[in-house]
C-alpha positions in Angstrom: 113.1 153.3 -24.3 114.6 151.6 -27.3 111.9 153.3 -29.5 113.0 156.7 -28.2 116.7 155.7 -28.9 115.7 155.0 -32.5 113.9 158.3 -32.7 117.1 160.1 -31.6 119.2 158.0 -34.0 116.9 158.7 -36.9 116.8 162.4 -36.0 120.6 162.8 -36.0 121.3 160.2 -38.7 124.3 158.9 -36.7 125.3 157.7 -33.3 126.9 155.1 -31.1 124.2 152.5 -31.2 125.5 149.4 -29.6 127.1 151.3 -26.7 123.8 153.0 -26.0 121.6 149.9 -26.2 123.6 148.0 -23.5 122.7 150.8 -21.1 118.9 150.9 -21.4 117.9 148.9 -18.3 120.7 150.3 -16.2 119.6 153.9 -16.8 115.9 153.1 -16.7 116.2 151.6 -13.2 118.5 154.4 -12.0 116.1 157.2 -13.0 112.9 155.3 -12.1 113.8 153.8 -8.8 117.2 155.0 -7.4 118.2 158.6 -8.2 116.8 161.5 -6.2 116.3 164.1 -8.9 113.8 166.8 -9.8 113.3 167.2 -13.6 111.5 170.5 -13.1 114.4 171.7 -10.8 117.6 170.2 -12.4 119.8 172.3 -10.1 118.2 171.2 -6.9 121.1 171.3 -4.4 120.4 168.0 -2.7 119.9 166.0 -6.0 121.9 162.9 -6.6 124.6 163.4 -9.3 124.9 161.1 -12.3 127.8 161.2 -14.7 127.9 159.2 -18.0 131.6 158.8 -18.2 131.2 156.7 -21.4 129.6 159.8 -23.0 129.3 158.2 -26.4 126.4 156.1 -25.0 124.3 159.2 -24.7 121.4 158.2 -27.0 119.9 156.2 -24.2 120.6 158.8 -21.6 118.9 161.4 -23.8 115.9 159.1 -24.2 115.6 158.7 -20.4 116.1 162.4 -19.7 113.4 163.2 -22.2 111.1 160.6 -20.9 111.5 161.9 -17.3 110.7 165.4 -18.4 114.1 167.2 -18.3 113.4 168.5 -21.8 110.8 167.9 -24.5 110.9 164.6 -26.4 110.9 166.6 -29.6 114.5 167.4 -29.0 115.4 163.8 -29.7 114.4 164.3 -33.3 116.9 167.1 -33.7 119.9 165.3 -32.1 123.2 166.2 -33.7 121.8 168.9 -35.9 123.8 172.2 -35.9 121.1 174.1 -33.9 120.3 171.2 -31.6 120.6 171.0 -27.8 121.7 167.4 -28.0 125.1 166.5 -29.5 127.0 163.4 -30.1 128.3 163.6 -26.6 126.6 165.2 -23.5 127.4 168.8 -22.7 126.7 170.3 -19.3 126.1 173.8 -20.4 123.4 172.8 -22.9 121.4 169.9 -21.5 119.3 170.0 -18.3 120.2 167.0 -16.0 123.8 166.7 -17.4 126.3 167.2 -14.6 129.5 166.9 -16.7 130.6 167.1 -20.3 132.0 163.7 -21.2 133.4 161.9 -24.1 137.1 161.8 -23.6 137.2 158.5 -21.8 138.6 157.9 -18.4 137.7 161.2 -16.7 134.2 160.7 -15.4 135.2 158.9 -12.2 137.6 161.6 -11.3 134.9 164.2 -11.8 132.6 162.1 -9.7 135.2 161.9 -6.9 135.5 165.7 -6.9 131.8 166.0 -6.6 131.6 163.4 -3.9 134.3 165.2 -1.8 132.6 168.6 -2.3 129.2 167.2 -1.2 130.8 165.7 1.9 132.3 169.1 2.8 128.8 170.6 2.5 127.3 167.8 4.6 124.9 167.1 1.7 122.8 164.0 1.6 123.4 163.7 -2.2 125.0 160.7 -3.7 127.2 160.4 -6.9 126.8 157.7 -9.6 129.2 157.2 -12.5 128.6 154.9 -15.4 131.7 153.7 -17.2 132.3 151.5 -20.2 134.5 148.4 -20.0 136.9 149.5 -22.7 137.2 152.7 -20.7 138.8 150.8 -17.9 141.9 150.5 -20.1 142.5 154.2 -19.0 145.0 154.5 -16.2 143.2 157.5 -14.8 140.3 155.3 -13.8 142.5 153.3 -11.5 144.1 156.4 -10.1 140.7 157.6 -9.2 139.7 154.3 -7.8 142.6 154.4 -5.3 141.7 158.0 -4.4 138.0 157.2 -3.7 138.9 154.2 -1.5 141.4 156.3 0.5 138.7 158.9 1.2 136.1 156.3 2.1 133.6 157.7 -0.3 130.7 155.4 0.4 128.2 157.8 -1.2 130.0 157.2 -4.6 128.9 154.3 -6.9 130.4 153.2 -10.2 128.3 151.1 -12.6 130.4 149.3 -15.2 128.7 148.6 -18.5 130.5 145.3 -19.1 129.4 144.4 -22.6 132.8 142.9 -23.4 133.1 144.6 -26.8 135.1 147.7 -27.7 135.1 149.6 -30.9 137.7 147.5 -32.5 137.5 144.1 -30.8 136.6 142.1 -27.8 137.7 143.5 -24.5 139.4 140.2 -23.6 141.6 140.5 -26.8 142.4 144.2 -26.5 143.3 144.4 -22.8 141.8 141.6 -20.7 140.2 143.0 -17.6 139.7 139.8 -15.8 139.5 139.1 -12.9 137.6 142.4 -12.9 135.7 142.1 -9.6 138.9 141.1 -7.8 140.7 144.2 -9.2 138.1 146.5 -7.8 138.2 144.7 -4.4 142.0 145.1 -4.4 141.6 148.8 -4.9 139.4 149.0 -1.8 135.9 149.0 -3.3 132.8 147.0 -2.3 131.8 145.0 -5.3 128.6 143.4 -6.6 127.8 141.8 -10.0 124.4 141.7 -11.8 122.8 140.9 -15.1 122.6 144.5 -16.5 119.4 143.7 -18.4 117.5 142.2 -15.5 115.4 145.1 -14.2 114.3 143.4 -10.9 117.9 142.4 -10.1 119.2 145.9 -10.8 116.5 147.4 -8.5 117.3 144.9 -5.7 121.1 145.4 -5.7 121.0 149.2 -6.2 118.4 149.5 -3.3 121.1 148.2 -1.0 123.6 151.0 -1.5 126.2 151.5 -0.1 127.3 147.9 -0.4 129.6 148.5 2.6 129.9 151.4 5.0 133.1 153.3 4.5 133.8 152.0 1.0 132.8 153.2 -2.4 130.6 150.8 -4.3 131.0 149.3 -7.8 128.3 147.3 -9.6 129.6 145.3 -12.5 126.7 145.0 -15.0 127.1 142.1 -17.4 125.4 143.4 -20.6 125.1 142.8 -24.3 126.3 145.4 -26.8 123.4 146.2 -29.2 120.9 144.6 -26.8 117.4 144.2 -28.2 118.3 143.7 -31.9 119.8 140.3 -32.9 121.6 141.7 -35.9 123.4 144.3 -33.7 124.1 142.2 -30.6 127.8 141.4 -30.1 128.5 143.1 -33.4 131.3 145.7 -33.4 130.0 147.2 -36.7 127.1 148.6 -34.7 129.4 150.3 -32.2 129.0 153.5 -34.1 127.5 154.5 -37.4 128.6 157.8 -39.0 125.6 157.5 -41.3 122.4 155.7 -40.5 120.4 154.7 -43.5 116.6 154.6 -43.6 116.8 150.9 -44.1 118.7 150.5 -40.8 116.0 152.5 -38.9 113.2 150.5 -40.6 114.9 147.3 -39.6 115.2 148.3 -36.0 111.6 149.5 -35.8 110.4 146.2 -37.3 112.5 144.2 -34.8 110.9 146.0 -31.9 107.4 145.4 -33.3 108.1 141.7 -33.6 109.7 141.5 -30.1 
């Protein structure tokens, strides 16, 4: 998956690298083992809905969607070009498998709540999953949504927090400290679990047990590493986003994967 992320990065010459790499195992497990979706029928009414609220982490999502067959892998090589399907943030009208256009942080959970309420009204078996960033939790709209979801007992709604502890301009603990994060979600009425967000077996095990409690929405706090997989990018805010990726950067990343 990281090789496909590099393909997309090289194709577009830019992107949010660190924010995408912390998501690799989370999205891999979701699409391999948890989500009920049909790549050849993206509008299947009973599909599970997934929203990447931290839309800037879309390089990994694009790689997973391409790998699962929602669109050809060749599209990764055209990412962010003027005529391309794939942009710097996901767009619902252009990309099969994308349920909501995201990028303005703090809105994905509210969209997910609306979908979850609508699915309940239709007596649909579909579930809703929303992936958020940790810096995104600074947005007050997230917590307004959290209260709303608990009030309506949306136990078919799951939030996955990519808790890599590094925002674009500093450590989360220094910008707005989220701790005690698990207790905050519990106080808002959610069933909470925590996991190593890079441990594939642990992710499979915990997500196979949804909902965590009947009558409560679920939140899985995934402890991750920004830039995971490349020692020079891990915990390094300068790799949050690069407006211009040099050929040397791409070569360095490919070499690191070959040596891993």
